[in-house]
N, C-alpha and C positions, 0 to 999 in steps of 0.2 A: 317536641321533637326537633323543631327548627328554631335555632336561636342565633342572634347576631352578635358577634364579638367585634369590637371596634377595630377598624382597619387603620393601623398606624404605620405610615410609610417610612418613618425613620428607623424602624426596627423590622426584623423578619418575623412575621406571625403566621400561624396556621389559622385559616379562616373557615369555620363551618358554615353550612347552608344558612342563608338569611331568611328570616320570616318576620322578625320583630322590627318593623320599619322605624318606629319611633326611636329605638335605641341607636339606629344608624344616622338619624337625621342630623345630629349635631357633629358628625364626623366629616362632613363634606370638605371642610377646609383642609384637613389633614390629608385626605385622599387625593385632592386635586391640587395641592400645593406643589409648586415647582421650586426646587432648591436653587438658590442663587448666591453668588459671592460678590462682594463689592471690592474691586481692585484697590489696593492701598495707594497706588501712585496716581490715581485720577478719579474722576467721577464715572469712569467707564464700568459697566457691570459685566462680569464674565460669568457665563453659564456653561458648564461642561456636561457632556453626555457621553456615556460609554456603553460598551457591550459587556455586561457583567458575566461572571463565571456561572456555569450551571450549578445548581444546588440540589443535592440528594436529600430529600426530606420526606415526611409522611404525607404531605399534600402536594398537589400539582402546582408548579410555579406559573404564575401569571405576571408578566412584566407590564409596566405602566409608564406612559409619559403623558404629560399634559400638553406637550408640543404637537398640535395638530397641523403639521406641515410636512412637506416632502422629507426634510431632514429628520423630523420626529418619527415618521413612518419607517425610514431606513434604520434609525437607531433602535427602535423597539423590536423590529424584525431581527436585526443582527444580534440582539440580546439573547435570542433563542439558541445561538451557536449551532445552527442547523444548516446543512448544505443540501439542496435538492440534487437529485441524480436524473440523468437522462432527459427526456422531453418534459418540460415544466408547464403545467396548466395553472393559470391564475383564475380562480372562480370568483365571480362577483355578480351583482345584479346590474344589468344595463339600464334599468329604470324605465317605468312606464311614462310616456309623454302625457301631458305637456309639462308638468311641474313637480315631478317626484324628487326626493332628496337623495338620489343615488350618489355614490362616491365619485367625485369629480376626477377626470383624467389627470389634471395637473397635480393632484395630491398623490396619486399612486404611480405615476409615470416612472419615477426613478427606480422604485422597487421592481416593477414589472420588467423594465429593461435591464436591470442589474442581473436578473436570473434568466434573461432571454426567454421570457414567458409568453405563452399564448393565452389570451383572455378567452374563457369558455363560459357558455351559458346554455340554457335549454329553453325551448318554446313554452309558452304559457298554456294552461288548460282552461282558463276562464275567458278566453277571447282577448280583446284588446289589440294593441298595435304590435304585439310580439308573439302572436299565435301561429304565424307562418314564418318559415325561415327567411324568405326574401324581405318581408316586412321587418322582421327582427333585425336583420343585418342593416337595414336602412336606419333603424333607431340607433343601433350601435354606432353607425357613422355620424348621425345627427348629434349624438351625445359626445362625440369626440374620441371614442375608444379605438376606432380604426386608425386614428392618427398616431397612436402611441404603440400599437402592437397588432399582430394578427388576431382575428376574432374567429372562433369556431363555435357554431351552434351544435352542441353535442348530439342532439336527437334529430338532426337534419335527415339522417338515413335510418331512423327508427330506434329501437331499444336493444339493450343487452340486459341479461338477467344476472343479478347478484344474489347469492343465497343469504337468507336471514337466519342466524343461529340464535336460539334461545328466545325467540320472539313469541309474544302472546297474541299478536294481531296479524302479522305478515309472515308468509313463508318464503316470499321472494320480493326483491326490490328491483324495479325496472328503471335503469338509468339510460342516458343517451348512448347510442352505440359507439360513438367516438371516445367515450370515457376510457376505453382500454388503450387508446393511442398515446396516453400520457403516463409517465412513470412517477411523477411527483406532483403534488397539489399544494398550492398556497391559497387559502380560503380568506378572501377579503370581504368582511361583512360590515355593512352599515347597521349599527344596532339601533332599534326603534321598536315601536309597538306594532301590533298586527291585528287586523279585525277578526281573524279566525283563530290564530295560534296564541294570541295575547301579546307575544313579543317575537321579534325576529332577530336571530343572531347566527352564530356558527352552525348550530344544529339544524336550524331551518335551511341554511344555505347548502348543506351537504345532503339534505333529505329532499324536501320539495324543490330546492334549487337545482340539484343534479338529476332529479327525476325527469324522465321523458314525459310527454303528455299523458301517456298511458300510466306511467309510474306515479305521476301526481294524483291521478284519479284513485289509484289503489291506496295511497297514503291518506288522502282526505276521507276515504270511506272505510278505513280500517280493513282493507283487502277485499271489500265487497264488490266494487265496480271497476272495470277497466275503461269505461267510456265516459263517466260523469264524475265530477269532483263534488257534487252537491248531495246533501242529505245524510251525511255520515254522523255517527255518534261522536261527541266531542272527546270523550276519554280515549276512544279507539283511535281518533285522529292524533292526539298528542303522543300516545304510545307508539303509533306507527311512525311518526317523525323520528323518535328516538331509535326505533328498530332499523329504519332505513339508513339513518346515519351510522349506526353500528356496522351495517353491511359494507358501507363505503370504507370505513376505517379498517375493517377486517381485510378487505381486498387489497388495501395499500399497506401490506406488510404489518398488519395489526397496529396501524397508526404511525408506523415509523416513517412513512413517505408522505405525510400530510401535516401541515401546521396551520394555525388560525390567527388572524388579525381582526379584531373588532374595533371599529371607529365609532366613538360616542360623540357625534355632533349632529346638529339639526334633528334632535330627538323628538320626533312627532309620535303620536299614538298610532299613526298609520304607516303601513309598509311602503316600500318603494315600488310595489306593484300597483299602488294607488296613484293615478296621474294627478290628482288634486287632493293631496293629504291635508290634514289639519295642521295648523301652524305649530311649530315646536313650543312647548311650555318649559323645557329644561334647557339651561345654558350648556354650551359645549363643555365636555369634561376631559377627553383625552383619547389615547389609543392604547389598546391592550394587545398582547401577543402571548400565545401559549401553544403547547403541543397537545393540550387537552381541551376538547370542545365543550365539555360539561363545565369545567372549571372557569373557562373564559366567559361563558354565558352567565354563570352564577355570579362571577365578579362584576360583570356588566350590569346585571340586575341590582346588585347591592349598591354600586356606585350611583346608578340612576335613581333608585328609590330613596337614597339619602340626600339627593339634590333638591334644591328649592324648585317648586313647581311640578313635582312628580306625581301629584294626586291623580291626575287623569290617567297616567300610565299605570299606576298601581291598580286603579279600578279596572282598567281594561285587562290586565294580566289576571286579576282575581276573577273577573266575570268569565273569562275563557279557560280558567283553570290552567293557565300557562305554565306554572311552576311544576305541574305534574310531568311535563316533558323532561325536566331535569331529574325529577325523582326516578322516573322509569329508566332514563338513560344511565343513571348511576346503578340502578338495580341490575341492569343487563350487562354492565361492564364497559360501557362506552367511555366512561371517565369518572371523575370524582368531583363532588360538590365542595369538598374541602380543598382549600388552596392557600398558597402564599402569594400575597400581592407585593410586588417589589418595584418600587419606583426607580427607574434607571438613573435619574438625577441623584437620588440618595446614594445609590451604589457608587456612582462616580465620585461623590464626595468622600466616601469611605476609602476607595482605592487610591486617593491622592495622599493619604497619610501613611508613610512607610512604616510607622510604628505598628499600625494595625495589620498591614499586609505582608511584611517581610520578616521581622524578627521571630515570629511564631515558630517557623520550622527550623530556625538556626540552632546549632548545638550550644551547650553552655559556655564554652570558651570562645565566644564569637569574635573577640577583638583581636586575636593573634593567630595561633597555629591552625585553628580550624579553617582558615581561609582556603586551604587546598580541598577541603570537603564541601565548602559552600558552593564552589563553582559548579559541580555537576548537579547539585540540588536545584540551582537556578534554572538550568536547562531542562530539568524534569518537572519543575513546578507548573501549576496551572496558569502561568503567565501566557502560555500559548492560547488560552481562551480569549486573550485580548487581540491576538493576531488575526482572527477572522475579520476584524474591522478592516485590515489591509486587504484581506482576500476578497471581501465583498466589494472593495473599491477597485478591484481589477488586478491586483498584484499578489503573487504568492508570498506568504509570510517568510522573510529571510531569517533562518534560524540563527545566523551568526550575529544578528543585531538584536540586542536586548535593551530596549530603551529604559526599562524600569530602574535598573541599577543606578542610573544617573541621579535618581532621587535619594539615594542612600550612600553617597560617597564616603560619609563618615564611617561606614562599616567596611569600606574597602572591598566590596564584592567584585567590582569591576577591575580594581587595581591589580588583583592577583592573576588576571587572565594572561598577560604577556610574560609572566615570570614562572618558569617551571619549578623553581626551588621555593620552599617556604620562606616567608619574610616575617620573622617574629618581632623585628624592630619596628615599632609603629612610626618611627621617623621616616621610613621609606614610603609610607602611604601617599604623601603629597606628590611623589615622583610619578605615581601612576595616573594622576588626573589628566595629563595631556593626552592619555591614550583613550579618552572618552570618544564615542562615535561622533563623527563630524555632523551627523544629523541633529545633535543636541544644539549646536550653534545655529543651524538653520532654523530650527524650531523656535529658539529664543528670538531670532531676528523676525520671524513671521509673527510671533506674539507681540513684539514691540511695535512692529509696523501696524498691526491690526488695532492695537490700543491707541497708538498715536492718531491713526486715521479716524477712529470713532470719537476721540476726544475733541476733534475739530468739527464734528458734524453738528449742525443745528437744524432742527425741523422748522422750516419756514413756511409762511402762508398757510398755517394750520387753521382749517375751518370745520366747524361742526354745526349742523342745522337739522331741524326736524322738517322733513320733506312731505309729510303726509301722516295719516293716521298710523301711529305706532311704527314710524320709520325715521331712521337717522341717516344722514349722508355725511361722510367724513372725507376730507381731502387735504393734501399738503403738497408742497413743492418736491418734485422728484430729486433724490440725492444720488449723485453719481458714484459708481464704484462701491456699492454696498450689495449684500446678498439679498436683503429684503427688509421687511418692517414687521413690528408687532403692535397690534392695536388692543387696547383694553377699555372696557366700559364698566363703570362702577356706580353703585347707588350712594357712595360716600366720596367726599372730596379728597380724603386722604388715601383712597384706593386700598383700604384694608382688605386683606385677602378674602375674608368672608363676605365682603360686599361686592367683589368683582363678579359680574354676571356673564361676562363675555370676554373671550381672549381669542385672538386669531393671528396667525402668521400669514403674510402674503408678500408678493413681489411687486404688485402695482401700488401706485400712490393715491389710491382712493378706495372707498369701501361703502357699501350700502348695508345697513343692518335693519332688519324689519321684524315686526309683529311679535312672534312667540317669545322673544327675549326682552321685549319692552312692554310697558304698561302705560296706557293713556293717562295724561295729566301728571305723570311722575317726572321728577328731575333726575337727570343722569349726568355723569362726568366721563369724558372721553380723553384718552391720551395716546400718543404714538411715539415710537422710537425706532431707529434704524439699527441694523446689525450686520456684521460681517463674520466670517469664520476663518479658522486656521486649524492645522492638525498638530496635535501634541501626543506623542506616544500612541499613535493610531486612533486617538479620540478626536471627535469633532468638537471644537471649542467655539462657542458663540461669544462675541464681544459686542456689547451694546453701546449706543450713544446715550446721551441724556434724554430724558423724556421731553416731549414737546412742552413749550411754555405758552402762557396766554390762556384765553378762555376756552375750556373744553366743556363748558356747562351748557346743557340743553334741556328744555322742557318738552316732553312728548305731546303731540296733538292728540 
């Protein structure tokens, strides 16, 4: 019934539910590969990321980026081409102290603030440091969430009931009473294992995560208890999560006012409700975004199961019958386990080629007289799906500025704009070039400045050492006027993509890497480079320096 079809990010594929793990194991490189281009005028590496157009297919679209950074978070969210309305809630786990792997505020800050969101959570039903509102708010403060946004504990004043339609376990779902105060929800989930559910992702976050303390008890016991979360049947529990999630989606305009982002980093077999989780065995993979909670969780499972070191997670999911949550969720109509995985870096590469994106809708006589009919087509084309990039950045997309035609001057699409009469003589085409938007010149200048700046950057005082059992410390001299750095750890000196076990973007000039990603007695290779960014046609373009030189070799204690 369940079979895995290889996920190839260079093409758009429909992916059915995964079950055959061995078939996926050798696909990891393709799924986690980040498309890059080397600039022809220097050793600078340029990487472009874009918000791709929405695609109408037989499966739900799941967008992917391997860039686990604030920029990557924004890019993959913007790929959804979704705008929240009214009061916006950002649902996440505040994380159980002292050492859980909750999503760090610095990673999500830009996204939360771009939508003017309020971070929302509910109190726990198992005790711990977040069982009471005052204690929970202190944890949110200690973990840095109150520094980036307002925080609302949804069940601080009790519960509200959501009806469950078509459920076999629940007839009602009890969420925090403040749930109704928000019009749109962005669900940020740290994807990982879970001691009771097998895994935790989007569905767990909108079911257990949004449940009041009473609601959590109902879900855990399959509707049997309002006061205790313990002793429930496992199948009833997994199905109750799906049914509770469906009631949330139904309430929010049948899923129109809620979207999902899963972050696949620090992938332990234990949940963020565990204050002392097992060390991660799987290297960081990336960030996913979708409007379908079933599809994004299925894609997360597939990517994790295909990764090196996933054995313990697979066993935990199997032992807890975790995949049944996805099966039941699909059965009751919460979403689809069939999905398209689309790497936003791949889509950026495709949209750069005008032959692939522009001539297709042109009429046969595209070189001469049809110029008059090409102009309205461009204003109606899905080019406007690129403009949300500008909208998310804080400006309304100006309809009079179409940056894309500057890539296709040979077709004279922009040259016809200032001339009301047809121009069949192709010799008139060069006269239209000075009419190109002035933003093109400024973009080229920004690109040149960024490349020149990065070409001069050299990573100095680069140091790598093993600081303890399964620990690495990396440091380098701070580089001025850069946006940040990228660090990679590999088991091979040539940093072949299949051998890279760790990738991270950061803004500080040091990093400690520990345990789950490293094995005692093994030799690793580490490198770092700086990057800056500029804007090109609404896209964020990263420009990298050369990689660090010198010894990045280290043997783990």
